[in-house]
Phi, psi and omega in degrees: 000129178281094189298327182299338181252004190222037181256119175279314185219133172256117181257130178248134173239134186281332184238155179299321179298322177289322177298314179296322178295322179294319178296320182289333186293337182274357177092194186274071177233149184285135172263153178240123182273142181230146177054039178300133181092352178271179179283341182229063177288156175208165179235153180229156179202149168269125181229107176050047176089357180251138174271115188246134170245143184226135181210164176213149173279179180274348175207157183283169179115154185298322183294314180293316180296320183297316181296311180297313185297316180299317179300313184286327176297317179298324182277316189266339178050059183288157172283331181221139173252126188224165178209141171232164182156209184238160180207174168264140181249148181291127177300142181089334178253334183224161174236154176306132182101338176298155178245128180254129173260122185293124178196085008265182171244143179200163174270116185284338183259022171278131179152214185224130172271121178238089186064230179282349184268151174239122181258106185289145176220072187275140166255103184265132181256108181284161179267148174309134186299324180292320179289324178297316179298320179298321178292319179296325184267358188291132178251113183279001187307322181286350185284149182301329182279351184262138178191153179292148180285138172284169179300321179294318179295324178294321177298315180297318179301313182294313181296323179293325178298316178295321180295324180275005181060039174253155180270104183295332181295325183259006185289146182300333186260005185306312184293342180274335180259322183225072183281149172053231183293339179300330178301310181290316186295314183290323179293322177297321180293318179296324178290319177298323180283358177079019182267336178224161177210161180273129182210124175052045174083013178205164177273137179226163177287141167277173176299320178295320179294321179294317178296321181296312184289328176297319178294316180300313182292328180297320184266359184275122179265007179109155185281160172258327178221148179214155174275061186278166177240160174257125183242127174261122182189180185294132179240121182260132178254142176223179185262002182217152173289131185255132168232083188202102182297343181272356183299326183293323177295322180291320180293326181295340180299320182253347179212094187290344181258024181299137181235325187219157181224129178202208190232350190229347187302318181296327177295317178300312180296322180294313180298318178301318180292311184293324182265008176057043171285129186303324184221154171221153182206128177235123176234124182227140181272140181283119178255341179193186181244018180061029178250190186283355174268006183305128173210184186257016186299325182260004187298309182297317180296315181300321178295316180294314182297319181295321179294317179296317179295316181302309183293324178296318178293319180297317178298323180289324190263329181266136178291138179294149182257146168288140185305334185268359181234159178282135180269058177266185179294135183295152177285102186243135176207165176233152179305146182307314179298326178292314177304313182297320180297318179294314182300315183294334184262010178253016186306319184258344186256356184298327178298321178295320179297319179298321178294317184294319182274354172084040176283122179301149183299324181289337174286320179300324179297339180276347179295139180290129182300132180090347180232031184298319179301320178293319179296323179293317176301314180297321179300315180289321181297320182292342180255010179066034188243016182297333179294345179279348186299315181303314180295318181294320179294321176299321182296333180261012176086016179250061179296335179296316179288325177298317179295322178300316180292318181297324180290339185241021181291000000 
């Protein structure tokens, strides 16, 4: 197989552990190594109709990822640029093991330092509306890493929340570990066993409970399966690993819907944008909350879960390729008179259409004044996304134009 002409998705992993998890996620199928011994080696595999390339830099971070990714995008010309791996998740919104799909991705430390103040200047890359909806609706239950919590695992989850000084009643994962009546029943059992007690209007660990959970955590090498969820939300990239519980309050100042923090997602989105890759997708597993309890107990699981979610979404969203053809964006066009009719009738609605399809604000600023509908059409056409127009037009209340396109596809 001539890989340079047949790559649907290029997957980048920042760490070797993440790279190994991505290789394992496709199952027991042979990978083929390319350019071994060079500065940019990669491996390829056919996975459920998709031609996949996988690579990693020698160290994590946007600079290393950017150089490798740009080189391979130029060579392989993928339809989608993707990344899996691990991240920190916002407390209260995520639990360890959850998988976050970046929507949008941005560099949180872009801007200007003015004395003690930081003036943010973010370039946020939104996700394709169809892909965002798929991530929001994705059910990870069929994946190997997903499974319901046992009674013992639910007990450990609850006791660890108290040990970490978190409120288990308000925790994002409560319903997954202790749903319905199980909440009352298990807590009553833990109290009967002398592990928790009621104090000043809340449940707290007893000395026996604290000793018990410390022992459990000491010998725990991390989970194999968890009742995790997939969360689509804002993912902030920075240049350093953070161990700072106050970072989330600072990030909320400029992005109130922040969900995850890591180092490379914005680079993936930037390269996809600059090199005109039709799609990008970043899925990362939550390994900690960037606080002082940060450790690596969930790291391996988070890497595996993110890889499984990433490949499942790619199979769902990218059309499978025939082995003899390149699985790139289809050659899609509409007759000239139809294009002209749509452009002329978008004079007042093109801003809504741009929002729905996810045109970055700085791209909109480049549209020629007075000819924005044509510039928007060209923007979508250059990315192989014209087939999304009927659905997007329907979403903004222009079913008439959507019907016109469907009739002339």
